[in-house]
C-alpha positions in Angstrom: 16.1 0.7 -10.3 17.1 -2.0 -7.9 14.5 -3.8 -5.8 15.4 -2.1 -2.5 15.3 1.4 -4.1 11.8 0.7 -5.5 10.6 -0.6 -2.1 12.0 2.4 -0.3 10.3 4.7 -2.8 7.0 2.8 -2.4 6.8 3.8 1.3 8.3 7.3 0.7 5.7 8.2 -1.8 2.8 6.7 0.1 3.8 8.5 3.3 4.1 11.8 1.3 0.6 11.2 -0.2 2.3 11.3 -3.6 -0.1 8.7 -5.1 0.8 9.5 -8.7 4.5 8.7 -8.3 3.5 5.8 -6.1 1.5 4.3 -9.0 4.4 4.9 -11.3 6.3 2.3 -9.3 4.0 -0.4 -10.7 4.1 -2.1 -14.1 1.3 -1.3 -16.5 -0.3 -4.7 -15.9 0.5 -5.0 -12.2 -1.6 -7.2 -9.9 -2.3 -6.2 -6.3 -4.1 -8.5 -3.9 -5.2 -6.2 -1.2 -7.1 -7.5 1.9 -9.8 -4.8 1.9 -10.0 -3.9 -1.8 -9.6 -7.4 -3.2 -7.7 -8.0 -6.5 -6.7 -4.9 -8.4 -5.4 -5.4 -11.9 -3.5 -2.7 -13.9 -1.8 0.5 -13.0 -4.8 2.6 -14.0 -7.0 0.6 -11.6 -4.5 1.4 -8.8 -4.6 5.1 -9.8 -8.4 5.1 -9.6 -8.3 3.3 -6.2 -5.9 5.6 -4.5 -7.5 8.7 -6.0 -10.0 8.4 -3.1 -7.4 8.3 -0.4 -7.3 12.0 0.4 -11.1 12.0 0.9 -10.8 8.8 3.0 -7.8 9.7 5.2 -6.7 13.0 6.7 -3.5 11.3 7.8 -1.8 8.2 6.4 1.6 6.7 7.3 2.9 3.2 6.6 6.3 2.9 8.3 8.5 -0.1 7.4 9.9 -2.0 10.4 11.7 -4.9 8.7 12.6 -5.2 5.0 13.9 -8.4 3.4 15.1 -8.3 -0.2 16.0 -11.4 -2.3 16.7 -10.6 -6.0 13.5 -9.3 -7.5 11.3 -10.1 -4.4 10.8 -8.3 -1.1 8.9 -8.7 2.1 8.2 -5.8 4.3 6.7 -5.7 7.8 5.3 -2.3 8.6 3.0 -0.4 10.9 0.2 1.6 9.4 -1.2 4.7 11.2 -4.1 6.5 9.7 -6.9 8.9 10.6 -10.2 8.9 8.8 -11.1 12.2 7.1 -14.8 12.1 8.0 -14.8 11.0 11.6 -11.3 11.6 12.7 -11.0 8.0 13.9 -7.6 6.4 14.3 -6.5 3.2 12.6 -3.4 1.3 13.8 -2.5 -1.9 12.0 0.5 -4.2 11.6 1.1 -5.0 7.9 3.0 -7.5 5.8 3.6 -6.8 2.1 5.1 -9.1 -0.4 6.5 -7.7 -3.6 7.7 -9.2 -6.9 9.4 -6.9 -9.3 10.1 -6.9 -13.1 12.7 -4.5 -14.5 12.7 -2.5 -11.3 8.9 -2.0 -11.1 6.3 -3.8 -9.0 4.6 -6.5 -11.0 2.8 -8.2 -8.1 2.1 -7.2 -4.6 0.1 -8.9 -1.8 -1.0 -7.0 1.3 -1.8 -8.8 4.6 -3.0 -7.1 7.8 -5.6 -7.4 10.6 -8.9 -6.1 9.2 -10.4 -5.3 12.6 -8.9 -1.8 12.9 -10.6 -0.8 9.6 -14.1 -2.1 10.4 -15.5 0.7 12.6 -13.6 3.7 11.1 -14.3 2.7 7.5 -17.7 1.1 8.1 -16.6 -2.3 6.9 -18.5 -5.5 7.8 -16.9 -8.7 9.3 
């Protein structure tokens, strides 16, 4: 797969709630630096992390607004809209993701966004 194809599928699968196929886009030893979850290492760790998404969110959409691809790297500015499953609270956040791919799969990803929209709905501190 080419970089742009992988990135497009990343958002397609996330927005469809197809977390198994989403995880398949990562290398076995992928590293993800996520602003709320911290550093996640390995595809299985990602599978375990996203397994809780259906219980956490009744709705989840991450819509790309601007995509830049250069070789095996990509940057995506997107808008995340979610609704918590327990309280029905809305989360709206602007997001920036950086991706580095190896052989068409995501080897490294960093996620940057304002954490304030997640604090109340997800019960997070500071």
